[in-house]
C-alpha angles and dihedrals in degrees: 000000000000129000129214126198113216126183109232140186109197106315095334133086107260115243093221123046101202095050097048114125091204144018133215114221106208121199115207130186121186088348093303125116109250101169142350125203125182119210130181114248105255120237107275131190094195113021092187090066103027101053092064091047090049093049092046090053089054094045094241114180099190142004124223113211133177094186129000133176120248097246096055092039093054091047093051092044093048093049098047125344091213090069094070119069125146101210110152091156091059089046090057089048092053099037104023127243119318115265092202120120119226 
């Protein structure tokens, strides 16, 4: 089983990773959704360092992002390359299309 971390805002994928107030932890088995849990983002002094530690503690395999700042991106990329994937199409598959108006 693998686990993805997805920044969320309500029932939608959050547009900006570092400002997300919560994350969905999505459990997949053979490519199928098994379970989804949403957890509030814990207070962090330095998000660049603490996001990877939080994800490691939850045994996250990959992170889905729509948009991510350079600092957090570089930190995740330098720690474990598997932690940075830009997969907005998979986000839509797991959470449905965005209801936001442009």
